[in-house]
Each structure stands twice: as C-alpha cells, then as structure tokens.
N, C-alpha and C positions, 0 to 999 in steps of 0.2 A: 849815775847819779843818785843818790838818797839823801833822805833828811835824819838825822841820826836824833837818839832819843833827847839828844839837847834841846831840839827846836822844837820838837812835839813838846816835850814838859815846858818850855818856856810858853809855847801859845795855849797848852791847857791851862796851866796859871795862871795866863793873863786874863785867859775867858774867866776863871772863875774870883777872880778877883776884880775885873769888873762886874761881875752878876754883885756883889756885895759891898762893895764900897761905897754906894749910896746911905748905908748905916755907918759910916767911919771907917776907919783903918782895920785893914784884914789882918790877919796873925798867919804868919807863914806856916804856923802848927796846924789851924784850920784848915787852911790849904796843903798842905802834906797830908792831913788827914782823911780829907772828903776825896782827893785825889790820888793816895797811895804812894805817892813822890816822897825819896827822901827828904828831910826835915836840913840837912846839910847840904843836899844838892838842891837846895830851892833855894838858901842862903847863897849860895856861888852864883846860881841864876841871877837872882834879884840883885848882887851887889853890881852886877854886869846890866842888867836892866835901869838901874839909879843911875848908874854914871851914862848910860847915854838918855837919860833923863827921860825915861818911860815911865816909869815910877817914883814917888818919894816915900820917902821913909818917917815915920811919927814916934818919937822915943818917949819912953816911960809908959806906966799903966794905961792899959787903954792905946796902946799903941799896936803899929803896925805898917802896914801898907797901903798907898791910894795911887790913884792914876795920876800921873804930873802933867797930862793931857788930857782932852776930852775925848775919849772913846773912839769918837768918828775919823778923830787925826792920828789915828794910832794902825799902820797897818802890821800885815802879818811880815812882811820884808824888813820892817823896823823892828819886830821883834826877834827875827832870826838873823837879823844882821848884830843885833844890841849885846846876842850871846855867842858871836863868832862862829855863828853855821855857815859854813863853805856851799854855796849849793852849786856845783860846778860837772857840768856832764862829761865836760873834756877832759884826756886822761894827761892832760900836759899843764892845766891849770892854767889855760888861756897865752902861755910862753908860747907855744908854737912852736914848741921843739917836739912834738907827739911821735918822730919815728926818724929815730936817728938823727936829732938836731933837724930836723925839717918838718914841715906842715906837714900829719897824716892824712889820706884819702877823706877820713869821714869828720875833720876839723871843724868846719862852715857847719853841718849840722849840729855838731853839741854844740856850738856857740850859738845856735837860731834855737836851741831848744834853750840855753840858758837868758837868752834875752826872754824869750815867751813868759818862761816859768818866772820870772822876777816882774815882767808887766804883768802876769795872773797876781802873784803874793803881795803886788803893790797895790793891785784894785780890791780886796778884800781887807775891808775894817775889823778893826776889833767889834766893832758897833754891831756890824750885821752880822759876825758871830753868836754875838750875846742875846742878839735879836732871833737868831736860828734856834739856838737853847733856849732862850725863853717859848718859843712856840711846842718846840718838843716836848719839855716839860707841862705847859698845859695839855697838849694832844693826849699826853700819858695822863692827866689828873681825869679828863674828860673819861677816856677809856676803861679806867679803874673806875670812876663813878656809875656807867654804864652797866659794867661787869657786876658790881654790888648792887645794883636795883636791879638786875636780873635776877640775880641768885637769890636777893628780898621776896619776888613776883615768885621764884620759884620753890619756895619753901629752903630756903637755904643751899639748894644744889647747885652746882657751879653750871654757867651757860656759857658756851663756846661762842663767840661777838666773832662773825669774820671783818 
C-alpha cells in the first residue's frame, strides 16, 4: 500500500485552497508556486476535484477555484477518491484471486488494513488539516518573534532558544 504523488498533491493543494479561499477564488498558478507543484498537474487534479464537486471554478479576471462544500464536510478520503487514487494493500485489488486464483493466506490482513485506512481517512476533515496548519504557522511566528527579541536584547547576536 502506498499513497502516490497524485493523492499527496491533491490533499496539499486542497489545504492551500482552503487556507486562502475566504479572500475569494484562488488561482492554480498561486497554488503551484506556493506548493511547488506543476501547474499542468494541478489542472488535471482540479478537473477531477471539480467533477467530484469538492471545488468550483470561477471564470474571468479574478477567477480561480473555491471550495464547493464546507471544509468540515470534506474528508481526506473524499479528496483521494476524487483523484482516482487507489488505496489497496491487497495484491489482488480485492478480487480474492491473490494466489493462483485463490485467496492468499494474508488476504484478510490486508483487507482489514484497507478498511482501517479508509475509516481513518474518512475521519480526517479538510477543516482539521487547515486548523492544524494555522496552529503551525502561529507557533512558527511566535518562535520567530522570540528569537528576534532575544537577538535584540543580546546586541544582535543570535541566541538559541530550545
């Protein structure tokens, strides 16, 4: 089982969009620049996200993308499913023909992993990821301010803060 670049980039781009969409439509060029993702790749992903009704597009000057649903109603599983990302730990794709047209000895193990993985991804909302990102940014800003204040008190010399 592995999550490919497609799923990772889709989740990252959706977090970026959700962080900024309160100010109006967000351009894919802006997301591409901030997240270092190819614009053409984002266009493909957002076409799928739009068809799955997770985002909506706004045409014209000042256009871009917005969330089509409340971010609390969008899960990571929704995003991954929208971009056709298979998350399957079985070697048979769930067809139960793993070993010479028979179920392999570990099929139930991988099937249960799939179920738990989907349960977890359904439990993580875009809103929770956005809040987590906002907390990280706020913590970074506080740490930066503390370092700057310490350096000022110390005659401009850098001070290590644990």
